[in-house]
Backbone as a printed PyTorch tensor [residue, N CA C, xyz], in Angstrom:
tensor([[[ -5.8100,   1.1080, -12.0470],
         [ -4.7020,   1.4480, -11.1770],
         [ -5.2700,   2.0530,  -9.8800]],

        [[ -4.7490,   1.6570,  -8.7880],
         [ -5.2340,   2.1260,  -7.4670],
         [ -4.5970,   3.4330,  -7.1400]],

        [[ -5.3600,   4.2610,  -6.4270],
         [ -4.8740,   5.5390,  -5.9030],
         [ -5.2380,   5.6520,  -4.4810]],

        [[ -4.3770,   6.2790,  -3.6930],
         [ -4.5860,   6.4100,  -2.2580],
         [ -5.1660,   7.8210,  -1.9960]],

        [[ -6.3490,   7.8980,  -1.4100],
         [ -7.0140,   9.1710,  -1.1490],
         [ -7.5030,   9.2190,   0.2720]],

        [[ -7.4120,  10.3500,   0.9250],
         [ -7.9980,  10.5560,   2.2380],
         [ -9.3140,  11.3160,   2.0720]],

        [[-10.3610,  10.8500,   2.6930],
         [-11.6490,  11.5100,   2.6490],
         [-12.2100,  11.4710,   4.0570]],

        [[-12.0980,  12.6240,   4.7650],
         [-12.5410,  12.6240,   6.1430],
         [-11.6140,  11.7150,   6.9590]],

        [[-12.2190,  10.7600,   7.6790],
         [-11.4250,   9.8800,   8.5180],
         [-11.2750,   8.5310,   7.8300]],

        [[-11.5360,   8.4890,   6.5160],
         [-11.3960,   7.1950,   5.8020],
         [-10.2770,   7.2920,   4.7620]],

        [[ -9.5000,   6.2430,   4.6320],
         [ -8.5030,   6.1340,   3.5840],
         [ -9.2110,   5.3160,   2.5150]],

        [[ -9.1700,   5.8790,   1.3010],
         [ -9.8360,   5.0940,   0.2020],
         [ -8.7680,   4.7580,  -0.8520]],

        [[ -8.7640,   3.4810,  -1.2230],
         [ -7.9270,   3.0850,  -2.3290],
         [ -8.9020,   2.9040,  -3.5060]],

        [[ -8.8640,   3.7910,  -4.4720],
         [ -9.8840,   3.7920,  -5.5090],
         [ -9.9450,   2.4630,  -6.2160]],

        [[-11.1730,   2.0670,  -6.4740],
         [-11.4410,   0.7790,  -7.1140],
         [-11.4440,  -0.3620,  -6.0990]],

        [[-11.2760,  -0.0790,  -4.8570],
         [-11.2210,  -1.1200,  -3.8160],
         [-11.9960,  -0.6570,  -2.5780]],

        [[-12.1410,  -1.5040,  -1.5990],
         [-12.8570,  -1.1960,  -0.3880],
         [-12.1460,  -0.0870,   0.4350]],

        [[-12.8810,   0.6660,   1.2070],
         [-12.3350,   1.7170,   2.0940],
         [-11.6930,   0.9500,   3.2860]],

        [[-10.6230,   1.5670,   3.7910],
         [-10.0180,   1.0290,   5.0100],
         [-10.4110,   1.9340,   6.1820]],

        [[-10.7470,   1.3360,   7.3900],
         [-11.1620,   2.1370,   8.5210],
         [-10.0650,   3.0840,   8.9730]],

        [[-10.4430,   4.2060,   9.5420],
         [ -9.5040,   5.2100,  10.0220],
         [ -8.5530,   4.6270,  11.0230]],

        [[ -8.9700,   3.6710,  11.8450],
         [ -8.0640,   3.0360,  12.8290],
         [ -6.8510,   2.3560,  12.1810]],

        [[ -6.9820,   1.9280,  10.9430],
         [ -5.8930,   1.3060,  10.2590],
         [ -4.9260,   2.3180,   9.7080]],

        [[ -5.3670,   3.5600,   9.6220],
         [ -4.4880,   4.5580,   9.0280],
         [ -4.0870,   5.6670,  10.0260]],

        [[ -4.0400,   5.2830,  11.3310],
         [ -3.7470,   6.2470,  12.3480],
         [ -2.3540,   6.8860,  12.1800]],

        [[ -1.4080,   6.1710,  11.5580],
         [ -0.0690,   6.7160,  11.3930],
         [  0.1890,   7.2450,  10.0050]],

        [[ -0.8670,   7.6570,   9.3220],
         [ -0.7030,   8.1880,   7.9790],
         [  0.1380,   9.4550,   8.0220]],

        [[  0.9800,   9.6480,   7.0600],
         [  1.8770,  10.7890,   7.0060],
         [  1.0320,  12.0480,   6.8940]],

        [[  1.4770,  13.0780,   7.6240],
         [  0.6370,  14.2690,   7.7280],
         [  1.0590,  15.3950,   6.7620]],

        [[  2.2740,  15.4770,   6.3520],
         [  2.6950,  16.6060,   5.5310],
         [  2.4920,  16.3640,   4.0650]],

        [[  2.2540,  17.3910,   3.3580],
         [  2.0210,  17.2880,   1.9190],
         [  3.2560,  16.7510,   1.2090]],

        [[  4.4320,  17.1570,   1.6690],
         [  5.6570,  16.6590,   1.0560],
         [  5.7990,  15.1800,   1.1850]],

        [[  5.4740,  14.6210,   2.3470],
         [  5.5090,  13.1970,   2.5940],
         [  4.5390,  12.4730,   1.6900]],

        [[  3.3310,  13.0040,   1.5540],
         [  2.3320,  12.3860,   0.6870],
         [  2.7660,  12.3820,  -0.7680]],

        [[  3.3930,  13.4520,  -1.2170],
         [  3.8410,  13.5150,  -2.6030],
         [  4.9620,  12.5110,  -2.8170]],

        [[  5.8860,  12.4670,  -1.8620],
         [  7.0540,  11.5500,  -1.9970],
         [  6.5670,  10.0810,  -2.0170]],

        [[  5.6290,   9.7790,  -1.0800],
         [  5.0910,   8.4000,  -1.0260],
         [  4.3740,   8.1080,  -2.3230]],

        [[  3.5830,   9.0290,  -2.8310],
         [  2.8390,   8.7690,  -4.0440],
         [  3.7860,   8.4560,  -5.2570]],

        [[  4.8570,   9.2390,  -5.3030],
         [  5.8000,   9.0550,  -6.4070],
         [  6.5390,   7.6990,  -6.2430]],

        [[  6.8690,   7.3140,  -5.0540],
         [  7.5040,   6.0670,  -4.7880],
         [  6.5440,   4.9230,  -5.1200]],

        [[  5.3240,   4.9990,  -4.7320],
         [  4.3420,   3.9300,  -5.0010],
         [  4.0940,   3.7330,  -6.5190]],

        [[  4.2560,   4.7840,  -7.2670],
         [  4.0970,   4.6820,  -8.7210],
         [  5.0670,   3.7430,  -9.3650]],

        [[  6.1910,   3.4840,  -8.6970],
         [  7.2210,   2.5840,  -9.2270],
         [  6.8310,   1.0910,  -9.0660]],

        [[  5.8580,   0.7910,  -8.2460],
         [  5.4270,  -0.5970,  -8.0330],
         [  4.3360,  -0.9400,  -9.0440]],

        [[  4.1780,  -2.2640,  -9.2670],
         [  3.0930,  -2.7220, -10.0760],
         [  1.8060,  -2.5410,  -9.2900]],

        [[  0.6940,  -2.4510,  -9.9730],
         [ -0.5940,  -2.2100,  -9.2320],
         [ -0.8460,  -3.2160,  -8.1190]],

        [[ -0.6190,  -4.4940,  -8.4190],
         [ -0.8870,  -5.5170,  -7.3730],
         [  0.1070,  -5.4270,  -6.2410]],

        [[  1.3320,  -5.1220,  -6.5380],
         [  2.3450,  -4.9590,  -5.4530],
         [  1.9560,  -3.7850,  -4.5550]],

        [[  1.5060,  -2.7230,  -5.1610],
         [  1.0780,  -1.5550,  -4.4020],
         [ -0.1720,  -1.8800,  -3.5610]],

        [[ -1.1340,  -2.5920,  -4.1520],
         [ -2.3660,  -2.9820,  -3.4430],
         [ -1.9890,  -3.8090,  -2.1530]],

        [[ -1.1430,  -4.8250,  -2.3710],
         [ -0.7510,  -5.6990,  -1.2620],
         [  0.0290,  -4.8680,  -0.2020]],

        [[  1.0220,  -4.1100,  -0.6420],
         [  1.8330,  -3.3060,   0.3020],
         [  1.0040,  -2.3180,   1.1420]],

        [[  0.0780,  -1.6100,   0.5080],
         [ -0.7200,  -0.6510,   1.2180],
         [ -1.6220,  -1.3710,   2.2810]],

        [[ -2.2250,  -2.4630,   1.8620],
         [ -3.1000,  -3.1500,   2.7950],
         [ -2.3100,  -3.7560,   3.9500]],

        [[ -1.1410,  -4.3190,   3.6610],
         [ -0.3250,  -4.8440,   4.7780],
         [  0.2000,  -3.7400,   5.6550]],

        [[  0.5750,  -2.6440,   5.0730],
         [  1.0870,  -1.5200,   5.8500],
         [  0.0350,  -1.0020,   6.8150]],

        [[ -1.2050,  -1.0230,   6.3940],
         [ -2.2910,  -0.4860,   7.2150],
         [ -2.9260,  -1.5440,   8.1040]],

        [[ -2.2520,  -2.6930,   8.2800],
         [ -2.6910,  -3.6180,   9.2910],
         [ -3.4320,  -4.8910,   8.8640]],

        [[ -3.6440,  -5.0410,   7.5680],
         [ -4.3240,  -6.2180,   7.1190],
         [ -3.3650,  -7.3990,   7.0990]],

        [[ -3.8720,  -8.5650,   7.3410],
         [ -3.1120,  -9.8220,   7.3180],
         [ -3.1910, -10.4400,   5.9440]],

        [[ -2.2450, -11.3220,   5.6190],
         [ -2.2350, -11.9120,   4.2890],
         [ -3.5460, -12.6130,   3.9090]],

        [[ -4.1630, -13.3670,   4.8170],
         [ -5.4710, -13.9820,   4.4170],
         [ -6.5250, -12.9590,   4.0240]],

        [[ -6.5570, -11.8600,   4.7450],
         [ -7.5350, -10.7660,   4.4190],
         [ -7.2150, -10.1410,   3.0470]],

        [[ -5.9390,  -9.8480,   2.8520],
         [ -5.4950,  -9.2360,   1.5930],
         [ -5.8200, -10.2060,   0.4160]],

        [[ -5.4970, -11.4720,   0.6040],
         [ -5.7110, -12.4480,  -0.4430],
         [ -7.2050, -12.5160,  -0.8110]],

        [[ -8.0560, -12.5380,   0.1910],
         [ -9.4870, -12.6600,  -0.0480],
         [ -9.9960, -11.3980,  -0.7770]],

        [[ -9.5560, -10.2210,  -0.3610],
         [-10.0460,  -8.9630,  -0.9600],
         [ -9.5110,  -8.8170,  -2.3890]],

        [[ -8.2690,  -9.2520,  -2.6660],
         [ -7.7410,  -9.0940,  -4.0480],
         [ -7.9750, -10.3550,  -4.9350]],

        [[ -8.5950, -11.3650,  -4.3320],
         [ -8.8870, -12.5870,  -5.0450],
         [ -7.5960, -13.2520,  -5.5790]],

        [[ -6.5900, -13.3700,  -4.6590],
         [ -5.3190, -14.0290,  -4.9420],
         [ -5.0980, -15.0050,  -3.8330]],

        [[ -4.0920, -15.8620,  -3.9310],
         [ -3.7960, -16.7810,  -2.8450],
         [ -2.9460, -16.0740,  -1.7910]],

        [[ -2.8760, -16.6620,  -0.5950],
         [ -2.0890, -16.1030,   0.4620],
         [ -0.6280, -16.1140,   0.0290]],

        [[ -0.1890, -17.1740,  -0.6340],
         [  1.1610, -17.2500,  -1.1390],
         [  1.5240, -16.1050,  -2.0580]],

        [[  0.6060, -15.8010,  -2.9670],
         [  0.8350, -14.6700,  -3.8540],
         [  0.8610, -13.3590,  -3.1350]],

        [[  0.0030, -13.2140,  -2.1290],
         [  0.0560, -11.9860,  -1.3310],
         [  1.4440, -11.8020,  -0.6790]],

        [[  1.9790, -12.8520,  -0.1210],
         [  3.3160, -12.8270,   0.4950],
         [  4.3710, -12.5120,  -0.5740]],

        [[  4.2390, -13.1140,  -1.7340],
         [  5.2210, -12.9240,  -2.8340],
         [  5.2150, -11.4770,  -3.2940]],

        [[  4.0190, -10.9330,  -3.5040],
         [  3.9360,  -9.5490,  -3.9650],
         [  4.4900,  -8.5610,  -2.9230]],

        [[  4.2410,  -8.8260,  -1.6160],
         [  4.7840,  -7.9890,  -0.6050],
         [  6.3290,  -8.0500,  -0.6000]],

        [[  6.8380,  -9.2940,  -0.7410],
         [  8.2560,  -9.4160,  -0.7800],
         [  8.8920,  -8.6470,  -1.9570]],

        [[  8.2530,  -8.7700,  -3.1380],
         [  8.7420,  -8.0250,  -4.3130],
         [  8.6850,  -6.4980,  -4.0660]],

        [[  7.5850,  -6.0290,  -3.4950],
         [  7.4440,  -4.6250,  -3.2600],
         [  8.5710,  -4.1100,  -2.2830]],

        [[  8.7440,  -4.8760,  -1.2220],
         [  9.7740,  -4.4760,  -0.2440],
         [ 11.1830,  -4.4590,  -0.9140]],

        [[ 11.4710,  -5.4680,  -1.7080],
         [ 12.7740,  -5.5400,  -2.3760],
         [ 12.9540,  -4.3090,  -3.3070]],

        [[ 11.9130,  -4.0350,  -4.0460],
         [ 11.9850,  -2.9380,  -4.9800],
         [ 12.1630,  -1.6170,  -4.2410]],

        [[ 11.4460,  -1.4140,  -3.1360],
         [ 11.5620,  -0.1900,  -2.3870],
         [ 12.8820,  -0.0600,  -1.6950]],

        [[ 13.4020,  -1.1620,  -1.2270],
         [ 14.7260,  -1.1590,  -0.5710],
         [ 15.7880,  -0.7270,  -1.5880]],

        [[ 15.7240,  -1.2730,  -2.8100],
         [ 16.6490,  -0.9080,  -3.8030],
         [ 16.4920,   0.5910,  -4.2010]],

        [[ 15.2530,   1.0380,  -4.3810],
         [ 15.0050,   2.4120,  -4.7000],
         [ 15.4670,   3.3940,  -3.6540]],

        [[ 15.1140,   3.1140,  -2.3980],
         [ 15.4740,   3.9940,  -1.3100],
         [ 16.9540,   3.9060,  -0.9620]],

        [[ 17.5630,   2.7880,  -1.2530],
         [ 18.9780,   2.6220,  -1.0340],
         [ 19.8190,   3.6850,  -1.8360]],

        [[ 19.2810,   4.0980,  -2.9650],
         [ 19.9360,   5.0370,  -3.8050],
         [ 19.7300,   6.4920,  -3.3390]],

        [[ 18.9570,   6.6620,  -2.2590],
         [ 18.6430,   8.0200,  -1.7580],
         [ 19.5550,   8.4180,  -0.6690]],

        [[ 20.5150,   7.5830,  -0.2790],
         [ 21.4040,   7.8910,   0.8760],
         [ 22.2140,   9.1260,   0.6320]]])
């Protein structure tokens, strides 16, 4: 299972490659935001979370697919599923 960790100016997704600080310039700053995001991400499957995080931090589908050893089509499909799931989940928070 992947975990999102900040170490200095690097974002690390455990078990996977580090992402450069430039890709994470808009990372949430407050502890409350980080806890909320962490809890929300736990509701996704590991691969949906991996694709969503990489896409969110600026990676394109071909890069994501290559890094996760999946097809570009699957990368798009997992992102779509993650977005749908999060939309449904966050829709209940109104």
